[in-house]
C-alpha positions in Angstrom: 32.1 -79.7 -24.0 35.4 -79.4 -22.4 36.5 -82.7 -24.0 35.3 -81.5 -27.4 37.3 -78.4 -27.3 40.3 -80.3 -26.1 40.4 -82.6 -29.0 39.8 -79.8 -31.1 42.9 -78.3 -29.9 44.9 -81.4 -30.0 43.8 -81.8 -33.5 44.9 -78.6 -34.5 48.3 -78.9 -32.8 49.0 -82.1 -34.8 47.7 -80.3 -38.1 50.1 -77.5 -37.3 53.1 -79.9 -36.6 52.5 -81.7 -39.7 52.4 -78.5 -41.7 55.5 -77.4 -40.1 57.5 -81.0 -40.5 56.3 -81.7 -44.0 56.0 -78.2 -45.8 57.9 -75.4 -43.8 61.0 -77.1 -42.7 61.7 -78.8 -46.1 61.0 -75.3 -47.7 63.4 -73.5 -45.3 66.3 -75.6 -46.3 65.6 -76.0 -50.1 64.5 -79.6 -50.4 61.3 -81.5 -51.2 59.9 -84.6 -49.6 58.0 -85.4 -52.9 54.6 -84.6 -51.7 53.8 -81.8 -54.2 55.0 -84.1 -57.2 52.9 -87.1 -56.0 49.9 -84.8 -55.6 50.3 -83.3 -59.0 50.5 -86.9 -60.8 47.5 -87.9 -58.9 45.7 -84.8 -60.0 46.7 -85.5 -63.7 45.2 -89.0 -63.6 41.9 -87.9 -62.1 41.6 -85.3 -64.8 42.6 -87.6 -67.5 39.8 -90.0 -66.5 37.3 -87.2 -66.0 38.0 -86.2 -69.6 37.8 -89.8 -71.2 34.6 -90.1 -69.0 33.0 -87.1 -70.7 34.0 -88.3 -74.2 32.7 -91.8 -73.5 29.3 -90.5 -72.4 28.9 -87.9 -75.3 30.0 -89.9 -78.1 27.5 -88.3 -80.5 28.0 -84.8 -79.5 31.5 -83.3 -79.5 31.7 -81.0 -76.4 35.2 -80.1 -76.4 36.4 -78.6 -79.7 40.1 -79.5 -80.7 40.8 -76.0 -81.7 41.6 -73.1 -79.3 38.7 -71.1 -80.1 35.3 -72.1 -81.1 34.5 -70.0 -84.2 31.0 -68.5 -84.6 31.8 -67.0 -88.1 33.0 -69.1 -91.0 35.3 -67.3 -93.0 36.9 -68.3 -96.3 40.5 -68.2 -96.9 41.8 -65.3 -99.0 42.3 -61.5 -98.7 39.6 -59.0 -98.6 40.5 -57.8 -102.3 40.2 -61.1 -103.6 36.8 -61.8 -101.8 35.5 -58.3 -103.2 36.8 -59.2 -106.7 35.1 -62.4 -106.6 31.7 -60.9 -105.6 31.9 -58.3 -108.3 32.5 -60.7 -110.9 29.4 -62.7 -110.0 27.2 -59.4 -110.3 26.6 -57.7 -113.8 28.3 -54.4 -114.3 26.0 -51.3 -114.1 25.1 -49.8 -117.6 26.0 -46.4 -116.3 28.7 -45.1 -113.6 31.4 -47.5 -114.2 32.5 -50.3 -112.0 31.3 -49.0 -108.7 28.0 -50.2 -107.3 26.3 -49.4 -104.0 26.1 -52.9 -103.1 29.7 -53.0 -103.1 29.4 -51.2 -99.5 27.2 -54.3 -98.1 30.7 -56.3 -98.2 32.3 -54.0 -96.0 29.3 -53.9 -93.6 29.2 -57.8 -93.4 33.0 -58.0 -92.7 32.6 -55.1 -89.9 29.6 -57.1 -88.2 31.7 -60.3 -88.4 34.8 -58.7 -86.8 32.3 -57.3 -83.8 30.8 -60.7 -83.3 34.2 -62.5 -83.1 37.1 -59.9 -82.4 40.4 -62.1 -82.5 42.1 -59.5 -80.3 39.6 -59.5 -77.6 39.5 -63.3 -77.5 43.4 -63.4 -76.4 42.4 -61.6 -73.2 39.9 -64.3 -72.0 40.6 -67.6 -70.4 42.3 -70.2 -72.3 39.9 -72.9 -73.3 41.1 -76.4 -72.2 40.8 -79.6 -74.2 39.9 -81.2 -70.9 37.6 -80.7 -67.9 39.8 -79.7 -65.0 36.8 -79.9 -62.3 37.0 -76.4 -61.3 33.7 -75.4 -62.8 30.3 -76.6 -63.7 28.9 -73.6 -65.2 28.9 -75.3 -68.9 25.3 -76.6 -69.3 27.0 -79.6 -71.1 28.7 -80.6 -67.7 25.7 -80.3 -65.5 25.3 -84.0 -65.3 27.7 -86.6 -67.0 27.5 -89.6 -64.7 27.1 -90.2 -61.1 30.9 -91.1 -60.8 32.1 -87.9 -62.1 29.5 -86.1 -60.1 30.7 -87.5 -57.1 34.5 -86.9 -57.9 33.6 -83.1 -58.6 32.1 -83.1 -55.0 35.0 -84.5 -53.4 37.1 -82.1 -55.4 35.0 -79.2 -53.9 35.5 -80.6 -50.4 39.3 -80.9 -51.0 39.7 -77.3 -52.4 37.6 -75.4 -49.8 37.7 -77.6 -46.7 41.5 -78.6 -46.9 43.5 -76.7 -49.5 42.0 -73.3 -48.6 42.6 -73.3 -44.8 46.0 -74.8 -45.4 47.1 -72.1 -47.6 45.7 -69.3 -45.2 47.5 -70.9 -42.2 50.8 -70.9 -44.2 50.3 -67.2 -45.0 49.6 -66.5 -41.3 52.7 -68.5 -40.2 54.8 -67.0 -42.8 54.2 -63.3 -41.4 54.8 -64.5 -37.9 57.8 -66.7 -38.7 59.2 -64.0 -40.7 59.3 -61.5 -37.8 60.7 -64.2 -35.3 63.4 -65.2 -37.5 64.1 -61.8 -38.2 64.7 -60.8 -34.7 66.4 -64.3 -34.2 69.2 -63.3 -36.7 69.6 -60.0 -35.3 70.2 -61.6 -31.8 72.6 -64.1 -33.1 74.6 -61.1 -34.8 74.4 -59.2 -31.4 75.8 -62.4 -29.7 78.6 -62.5 -32.1 79.5 -59.0 -31.0 79.4 -59.8 -27.4 76.6 -57.0 -27.2 75.0 -56.5 -23.6 71.8 -54.3 -24.0 69.7 -52.7 -21.4 66.5 -51.7 -22.7 64.4 -49.4 -20.6 60.3 -48.5 -20.6 59.5 -51.3 -23.2 56.1 -50.3 -23.0 56.9 -47.5 -25.2 58.2 -49.7 -27.9 57.2 -48.5 -31.4 54.2 -50.1 -33.0 53.3 -50.8 -36.6 52.1 -48.0 -38.7 54.5 -45.5 -36.7 58.1 -44.2 -37.1 60.8 -44.8 -34.8 63.4 -42.1 -34.7 66.8 -42.7 -32.9 70.1 -40.8 -32.7 73.0 -42.4 -34.9 76.3 -43.8 -33.8 77.0 -46.7 -35.5 75.5 -49.1 -38.3 75.2 -51.4 -35.2 72.3 -49.3 -34.1 70.1 -51.4 -36.3 71.4 -54.7 -34.7 70.9 -53.1 -31.3 67.3 -51.9 -31.8 66.1 -55.1 -34.0 67.2 -57.3 -30.9 64.0 -56.3 -29.4 61.6 -55.8 -32.4 61.3 -55.7 -36.2 61.5 -52.5 -38.1 61.4 -51.5 -41.7 64.8 -50.0 -42.8 65.1 -46.8 -44.9 68.2 -45.6 -46.7 70.2 -45.2 -49.8 71.1 -48.3 -51.8 74.9 -49.2 -51.7 77.4 -51.4 -53.4 79.8 -53.6 -52.1 79.4 -55.4 -48.9 76.8 -53.1 -47.6 74.7 -53.6 -51.0 74.9 -57.5 -50.2 73.4 -56.9 -46.8 70.8 -54.6 -47.9 69.7 -56.9 -50.7 69.6 -59.9 -48.1 67.5 -57.8 -45.7 65.1 -56.9 -48.4 64.1 -60.5 -49.0 62.8 -61.0 -45.3 61.2 -57.6 -44.7 59.7 -54.7 -46.8 62.6 -52.3 -46.3 62.6 -49.2 -48.2 66.0 -48.6 -50.2 66.2 -45.6 -52.5 68.7 -45.1 -55.5 70.8 -42.0 -55.3 68.9 -40.3 -58.0 65.6 -41.0 -55.9 67.0 -39.5 -53.0 67.3 -36.1 -54.4 63.5 -36.3 -55.2 61.9 -35.3 -51.8 58.3 -35.6 -53.2 59.0 -39.3 -54.0 60.7 -40.2 -50.9 57.9 -38.5 -48.8 55.1 -40.3 -50.8 56.7 -43.8 -50.4 57.4 -43.3 -46.8 53.9 -41.8 -46.1 52.1 -44.8 -48.1 54.2 -47.1 -45.7 53.1 -45.4 -42.6 49.4 -45.3 -43.8 49.6 -49.2 -43.8 48.9 -50.1 -40.3 49.9 -53.8 -41.1 53.4 -52.9 -42.0 56.4 -52.8 -39.6 57.3 -49.4 -38.1 59.9 -47.4 -39.9 63.3 -46.9 -38.5 64.9 -43.5 -39.3 68.0 -42.0 -38.1 67.2 -38.0 -39.0 71.0 -36.9 -38.4 71.7 -38.9 -41.8 75.2 -39.5 -40.5 76.9 -41.2 -37.5 77.8 -39.0 -34.5 80.6 -40.1 -32.0 78.1 -41.0 -29.0 78.5 -37.5 -27.2 76.2 -35.4 -29.1 72.8 -35.1 -31.1 73.3 -33.0 -34.5 70.5 -31.5 -36.3 67.7 -33.6 -37.0 66.4 -33.3 -40.8 62.8 -32.3 -41.2 62.0 -34.7 -43.8 61.4 -37.7 -41.1 58.9 -35.4 -39.6 56.9 -34.2 -42.7 55.5 -37.7 -43.2 52.9 -37.4 -40.3 51.9 -40.2 -38.2 53.1 -41.1 -34.5 57.0 -40.8 -33.9 58.6 -43.1 -31.4 61.5 -41.5 -29.9 64.4 -43.9 -28.9 68.0 -42.8 -27.2 70.6 -45.1 -27.7 73.9 -44.5 -25.5 77.0 -46.8 -25.7 79.7 -47.4 -22.9 82.8 -46.3 -24.4 85.0 -48.0 -21.8 84.5 -51.4 -23.5 85.0 -50.4 -26.9 84.3 -47.4 -29.5 81.1 -48.0 -31.4 81.4 -44.8 -33.5 81.9 -45.3 -37.3 84.0 -42.7 -38.7 83.1 -43.4 -42.5 85.6 -40.9 -43.8 88.3 -43.0 -42.1 87.2 -46.6 -41.9 85.4 -48.7 -44.5 82.7 -51.1 -43.6 85.3 -54.0 -43.2 87.6 -52.4 -41.3 85.1 -51.1 -39.0 83.5 -54.5 -38.5 87.0 -55.9 -37.7 87.3 -53.3 -35.0 83.9 -54.3 -33.5 84.9 -58.0 -33.5 88.1 -57.3 -31.7 86.6 -55.0 -29.0 86.0 -56.1 -25.6 82.1 -55.9 -25.9 79.3 -53.9 -27.1 77.5 -52.3 -24.0 74.6 -50.0 -24.5 71.5 -48.6 -23.0 68.2 -48.1 -25.1 65.5 -45.9 -24.0 62.1 -46.0 -25.4 60.4 -42.6 -25.0 56.5 -42.0 -25.1 55.0 -41.4 -28.6 55.1 -38.0 -29.9 52.8 -36.0 -32.2 53.3 -32.7 -34.1 51.4 -30.0 -32.3 48.9 -27.6 -33.7 50.9 -24.6 -35.3 54.2 -26.6 -35.1 56.1 -26.8 -38.1 58.3 -29.9 -39.2 61.5 -28.0 -37.8 60.1 -27.2 -34.7 58.7 -30.7 -34.2 62.2 -32.4 -35.2 64.0 -30.0 -32.6 61.5 -31.1 -29.9 62.1 -34.7 -30.6 65.8 -34.2 -30.8 65.8 -32.4 -27.2 63.9 -35.3 -25.7 66.3 -37.8 -27.1 69.2 -35.9 -25.9 67.8 -35.2 -22.5 67.3 -38.8 -21.9 70.5 -40.3 -23.2 72.7 -37.9 -21.5 73.8 -36.3 -25.0 74.8 -32.7 -25.7 72.1 -31.0 -27.8 73.7 -28.7 -30.8 71.5 -25.7 -30.6 72.5 -24.1 -33.8 70.2 -25.3 -36.8 73.0 -25.2 -39.1 75.2 -28.1 -37.2 74.3 -30.5 -39.7 76.3 -33.6 -39.5 76.4 -34.2 -43.4 78.9 -31.0 -43.6 81.5 -33.2 -42.6 81.5 -34.7 -46.2 79.6 -32.0 -48.2 80.5 -28.6 -49.2 79.1 -26.0 -47.1 75.9 -24.5 -48.5 75.9 -20.9 -49.5 73.3 -19.9 -47.2 75.1 -21.3 -44.3 78.3 -19.2 -45.2 76.4 -16.1 -45.6 74.6 -16.5 -42.4 78.1 -16.7 -40.6 79.5 -13.7 -42.7 76.6 -11.7 -41.5 77.1 -12.7 -37.9 80.8 -11.9 -38.0 80.1 -8.7 -39.7 77.7 -7.4 -37.0 80.3 -8.4 -34.4 82.9 -6.1 -36.1 81.0 -3.4 -37.8 77.8 -3.6 -35.5 74.2 -4.0 -36.3 72.1 -1.8 -38.4 70.3 -0.4 -35.3 73.7 0.3 -33.6 75.1 2.3 -36.5 71.6 4.2 -36.9 71.8 5.0 -33.0 75.4 6.2 -33.4 74.7 8.4 -36.1 71.9 10.2 -34.1 
């Protein structure tokens, strides 16, 4: 019995090696060994032989029609008006009542029934009728038995399609998913080596799992490279142009990333729906989100926007802390564009950082999205040794955007209470 399973395992290994060497490797490099072309030529020859065999056996009865549709209703050429005038000329005119006769209605009844029996529009939504038999079905009663040779060829075709082609295509599908993640991680690791990255991962047992949301503090675009060295993620962000846009389009071809247009980002319901649909599919990669919405200089954690915590599902917090003595990883996008920033990174001594995977977190009962976001932010800041900005208005996006009126009014009320005093103080003094 052990010898049997050893032989099965050896055969499976040979099968996988053949698939990788003959199909996957040529496909990866964009060339063909000619196997598919040869297969198609042989298949065409077999189908032509089958068709000739059917025509030979059925000389008296014509099984396959030359036209695209087998007409059940025979119609004469000409318009309805011409047909109706011809019918009325063949009938005598009534002595009283003019040209109209009740029998004229039967013509329209007949045409209506003909259209119901053979609707030309509906026929366009059914499978195309072939001029030859493709050996894929034997439901036609005329094809139940043509000859012994043709039946044997059909049986061989069933074996090839169900026992060879179907397992082959299923295996390729599984290998594609596995190879996609493996190549994804491999490319990011090559990127990290090019930047001389030294990364220390802690508590790997807490790594994000599929169907979850990975939430991390944000210092640099390299954060993505750092995290993807240890696993695959689905990215979420706004579509860009230029070099960043080229990178985004290349990434979208390998993994199901979620890129939004600028107009879509303003529609909170649309963004939330797409993210929730992704999270509800437990087969998809975990989403990687940076709730701060902008890069912070590796010393602090700014306000976490609540949108990431309204989706639901499991939150996997991750803390990232760079060692500044080897190079400044912070990207000040208001000062450096992407090309100049990458040049600074390429000319630095090294990129050294620590990554802490924290235990999964869930929204507690009675806790709203803002409170949940602040709780996750506190955990990340504590683990990474980062300063946590306590005030809710400390939004990193304020460095570029105009200050909201609500924030300004809140500060005005605060200063007013300092100078004039609060309403309770004034009421107390008046007493």
